[in-house]
N, C-alpha and C positions, 0 to 999 in steps of 0.2 A: 430754273435754279433750284438746286435741292434745298429743302427746308433744314435750317440748322437744328442740331440736336442739343438740348439742354439737359444736363444732368446734375443732380445733387452732388456737391463737392464737400467731402468731410476733411477738413484740415487735420494735421497732426495736433494732438493734445498739447505739445509743448511749443507750438509755433509762436513766435514772439511778434509776428507782424501786426499792425494795428487792427486790421479787420478780423483776423482770428481771435485777438484779445478782446475786441469788441463783442465778437459772438459769445465767447465764454461769459462775458459780464451779462449779455442778454439772457443767456441760459440760467444764470443765477437768478435773475429777476423774473423768469418765466415769461419772457417776451419774444414774440415772433419765433418760436421754436416748435419743433415737431411734437406731436402728443406723446410720442414714446420716450421723449427727453423730459416730459413733465410740463410742456407748454399749455397754454390756455387754448381751448377750442377756437375762440374768437380770432386768436392770432393766426391760425392756419389759414384762414381765408385771405386775410391781409397780406401775409407772405406769398401765398399762391398769386394773388393779383399782382404783387410787385415782380415776380418772376415772368409771368405772362406779359406784363406791360413792357418789360425789358426785352423779352423775345420779339414782341411785335416791333419794338423800336428798331432792332437789328434788321428785321426783314424789310420794313419800310424804307430803311436806309440804303436798301439795294446792295449792301455789301461792299460797294465800291468806295464808299467815302466813310467819314466818321460815324460811328453808330449814334443814333439818337438816344440820348440819356433820358429815360423817363423814370422819374421818382414820384413816390407817394408819401404823403404825411398822414398818419393815423395815430391814435392812441397807442397802437401796438408797433408802431415803426420805432426803429432805433436811431438815436442821434449820436453821431460819432463825436460830437463836440462835448458830450457828457463824459467825464473821465471815469464815472462809476466808482465803486469801492471794491476792495478785495473780498467783502462779505455779501455783496448784493444789497438790495434795498430791503425796507421793511416789508414783511409779508406774514400771512397767516401760517399756522402750522401746515406742513405740506400734507395734502390730501384731506384738509379739514377746512370748512369755510371760516372766514373771519368772523370774530365775535364783535357785536356792536359795542360802542363805547368810545370815549374820549381817547384819542392818541396824539402824540406828538408828531411833528413833521421833521424828518431827518435833516439835521443842519439848520433848522429854523426854530424859533420859538413856537410853541403849540400848547394845547391844554396839557395839564399834568396827566400822565398815563395812569389809568387805574390799575392797582396792583393787589396780588393775593398775599396774605400774610404767610410767613414761613420762618422757621427758626434756623439758626446757623447750623445745627447738626444735620438737619434735612438738606440743606444747601450742599454740604460736604458730601453727604451720602449720594445725592443725585450726581454730583461731579465724579465720584468713584464709580458710578454705573458705566460711564463711557471709558473711565480708566481701565476697569476690569475687562470690558469688551474689546478694548484696543481699537476704538473706532477710527477708521482711516480718515485722514484730513481731505477735505474736498469742498470747494467753493460752489459746486453745483449739485452735489448729492445730499440726500436727506436720510437721517437714520430712522429706525423704525418708529421712534417716538414723535416723528415729524419735524425735528428740528435740523437746520442745516449744519453740515459737518465742518464748520469753520470756527474761528476763535469766537466770534460774537454769537453764533448760534449756540455754541457750548454754554456761554454765560446765560444766554436767554433760557437755556434748558435747565441750568443749575437753579436759577432763580424762579423757574416755573412761570415765565412770563405769558406763556400761551401764544406767543408770537415770535417770529424770527426777526430779531432786531440786528443793527449793524453798528459799528463803532460811532457812527455819527448820531445814534439815537439812544444808545444805552444810558448816557448821562441823564436823560429826561426821566429815567426810573430810579434815579439815585441822587445822594446828596454828597458834596465834595467834603473830605474829611482831611485830617493831617496824617502824617506818617506814624505818629505816636498812637493815633487812635485806632490803627487797623486791627481787625480781629478776623478770624477765619470766616470766609463767606463774602468778604468785601472784595472789590475788584480794583485793579490798577489798569488805567485805560490811557492809551495814547492814540488820538485821532488827529490826523493831518488833514484839515480841511482844504488846503490848496491843492493837495493831490492824495486823496485817500489811499491810492495803490502804493504809495511810498511810506512804508514804515507803520501804517495804522495797525494796531494790535490790542488785545486785552487779555488779561489773565486773571484768575481767581486766587485770592490770597489765602494760603493755608495755615500761616503761623510763622513765627520767627525761628530761625535755625539755632541762633544763640544770643546771648545777652548783648552782643555788640550791635545787633540789628542791621548788620551789613548784608545779610542774605536771608531770604524768606523761602517758604515752600510755595511754589506756584503750580497750580492745576492750569494746564492749558491745551487748546486744541491747535495742534501744529503738525507739520509734517515729520515722519510719516504717519503716526497716530497719536492719540491722546497721551499726555505724559504728565508726570509728577516729579519735580526735581528741585533742589536747592538753587535759587536764582539770585544773582546780586540785585540789590535794590537800586532804581526801580525796575531795569531789565538789562539784558546783555548789551543792547545797543540803544541810542536815544534815551539813556537812562533818565535824564533830567525831565523828559517830556511825558513820562508815565505819572498820571495823577491818581491818587486813591479816592475811591468813591465807596459809599455805604448804600446798600439797596434800601429803598424807602419802605419795602414790606417786611424787613427783617424785624423779628420780635424780641430781640435782645441777645443775651449771652448764649453759650453752648447749653443746649437743653439735652438732659440725659434721655437715653432710649427708653420707651415705655416698658413696663414688666412684661416678661415673655419674649423680649427681643433675642434674636439669635446670638448666642454666645460662641466664642471661637471653638472650633471642632477639636482643636488639639487636647488629647486627653491629660489629665493631670500628670505631673512627673511622678515616677516611682522612686523611692517607696511612698505610701500615702503621706500626704502633707500633715505635718502636725497641726491639728486644728486650733483655731483660736480659742475653743472651749477649754483648753487647758487652764486650770484654775490661775489667775494671774496673781503675781506678787503685788503687794501693796504699791499703788501708784502706777501699775502696769497700764498700757493703752488699751482702749477698748476695741471691740471687733470693728474692723473697717468695713464700710459699705462698698459693695461693687458698683454703686452708681457714680459715674465720673463727675466731680464737681465742677469741671469746666477749665478750659485752657488758661483763662484769666487768673487762676489761682496760683499758677506756677510761672517761674521765669524771673529775671532779674527784678528786684523791688518788691516781690511777693513775700508777705510775712502773715501766715495763717496756720490753722490746725492741719489743713490738708498738706502742707509741706512736711509737717512733722510726721503725719501718718504715712506719706510717701517714703520718707527716710527710714521709719521703722520697718516698713514692708521690704524696702531694699536691703536693709541690714539683715533681715531674716533670710533673704533669698541669695545670701553671699556676698553682699556688698559692704561688709563692715569695714574692710581695709579703706574705704572712701571716707569713712566718718571716724577720725582719730578722736573727735570730742564728742561723738554722738550726734543724733539728729536733732534738729530744732525747727522752729517755726519760721526763720528767716531762710529764704532761698540762697543758697551759696553754690559754689563751683562743685562741691562735694555731691550735691543733689543732681547736678547736671551730668557729672562724670558717671555716677552710679547708675542713673537712669540709662545713659547711653551704653554702659557695660551690659545691662539687663536686655535692652532692645538688641544688642549685637549678639547676645547669647540666644535670641530667638532666630538668628540668621538674617536679621534686617540689616540693611546697609544704606548708606547715602542719607537722603531726608528722612527715612523711616527710622534712622538712628540718630536723631538730632539731639537726644538728652532731654527733650521736653516731653513729659508724659502725655499722651493722648488717651482716648477712650479704651483702645485695644490694650495699651500698656497697663493702664490702671486695673482693667478688668482681670488681666492675666494675674497681677500682683494680689489683688484682693481675694481672688478665688483660688489662689495657690495653684494656678495652672501654668503651662509653659515650662521653660528650662531656667535653672537657676543660673546666677552669675558664676562662671567657673573660676576656681582659685588661680591665682598667678602661678604658672608652672615653677615647681621646685620651692614654692613658698613654704614657710614654716608657720607654726602656730602665730596668730596675729599677736601683735604687741598689747600689753595690758592697757586698759583704758583708764580713765579717772578713778574708777572703782577697784582697780587692781585686776579685774576679770579679763583674760584674754579675748580678743575680739572673735565673736561667733563666726565661724567660716561659712555657714550656710548649709542648707540641707543637702546639697550636691556632694558634700564631703562625706556624707554617712548614707550610703547606699550600697546594695550588694555588688561586690567587685571593686568598689572604690579603694583607692590607696592615697592616703593624705597623712601628713604629720599630725593633724589635729585628732586623728583616730587614736594614735598612740597616747597623746596627752589625755584624751577622754578616758581610755582605759586605765591609765595610771591614777587618775583622779578618782575613778570608780573603785579601784582597789583601796586607795587611801581613805575613802569614805566607807569601807566595809561591804562593798558590793562586787567583790572580785571572785566569788566562789565558782563562777562559771568558766573561768579561765583555767585551762589546763597547761597552757603556756602563754607567754607573752605578758601583757598585751603588745600588739604590733600595730604597724601602719595600714594594714590591710582590713577592711571591715569584714566582720565575721559575725556568726549566729551567737558567738559568746558575748560579743560587744552589745548586740541587740537585747538579749536576755538580761544582761547586767543594767542596761539602761532602763528597761522595763521594770526590773525590781527596784531601782532607784525611783522611778516615777511613781510606783505604787506606794512606796514609803512616803511620798509627799501627800497621799490620799487621793491620787488621781485614778481614775477607772476608764474602761473603754477605750476609745480612740485617743484619749489623752495620755494613755499608758501603753502606747504601741511599740516602744523600744527604739524610736528614732528621736534622737535629741533635737529640740527646738531652741530658741533664744533662752527661754525661761528655764528649761532643763538645764542647759549650758551655764547659765548664770548661777543657779543654785549649786551646781556641782563645784564650781570655782570659788564660791564665797567662803 
């Protein structure tokens, strides 16, 4: 009788039969799989013994009757009774040995896991690493940092846990909180212990989209790649089952980047920004630091000096039309709309233009970088505010080639104040060198020099012209 030939069978990656599904779960755990797939060397022998034993059973059975089923139980054997999880089990970083220390047991009470301290800014930065790299979703593959490319591996990476956790163990590293307490870097977790394959998922909280707190920015690892988007609270489905948690190792609020941190590569807008060094009028606001004060300083209910600073910067960058009563310390819808207009001016959309300032938004405003808020098409000079001064239209209205009704109003006011000798005709709505020289002369008359008298009107130049 010819000896039967046994070959390795590679099922299709999307096969839904129980055996193939179990093999994929085993692959995620590193059990009984080939070395080239990332399996443990000890598992190779157990698997080979199981195949040979099965072959022997078929031969001894004579081929005429039912084959003798020979099974083996070992630490590397796979139990089909274990439903597994869509993330695999707890494991060390791929390619690195597990570090000794107390760990919890998935799904069971255990010793509290040891955690590393980390601030919220670092958590979000780590989450953005996979977002920028567009890491493909996989329950069996590992990224170059050793973390599994699924939702729980992503949170494990962002929190810098040093191990690959799953939805059944991430809560042992965290403390349950309320919806109102959520801050960037926290997580929303849904674990279905009855059947982890059905619905279990976890996302990182990136901040609220608006004051209604009906949507939040979610960083998550899902098909096809890492994504960040506005998401309804707590999630698109099984919403009520998502529970907010705070990582036990978090060190508090949003921490600013250290000195020397990389700043946006986008060059400052032309013409040169009117520097804050322009001698301020009595009661003028001080120079704003580029250090982001933290997301907790903004949003519904916030009332502090940073909200007022934000409003002042947005007015200077063309957002005066959003502040008919001027900027103040209490967060209002004016702040949200003006911030959103500035974010959209940078070309940002979706959750990146949610109207809540983040580090990048704040830095662009404070350093006078990025693009100004464009004026409303066809808009005229802003209506006078409480002081009787027309709303400042923003630096974008005064640059080479620009055409805006405010340029005409500016020129007429310069002529009225006695600074119109540079005009051979006009003034008119198109920005010209005559406008710049006239503004420069007015600025020098205020005692300003250097960059403070560059001929481009800022908010203080505008105010003094119209008082």
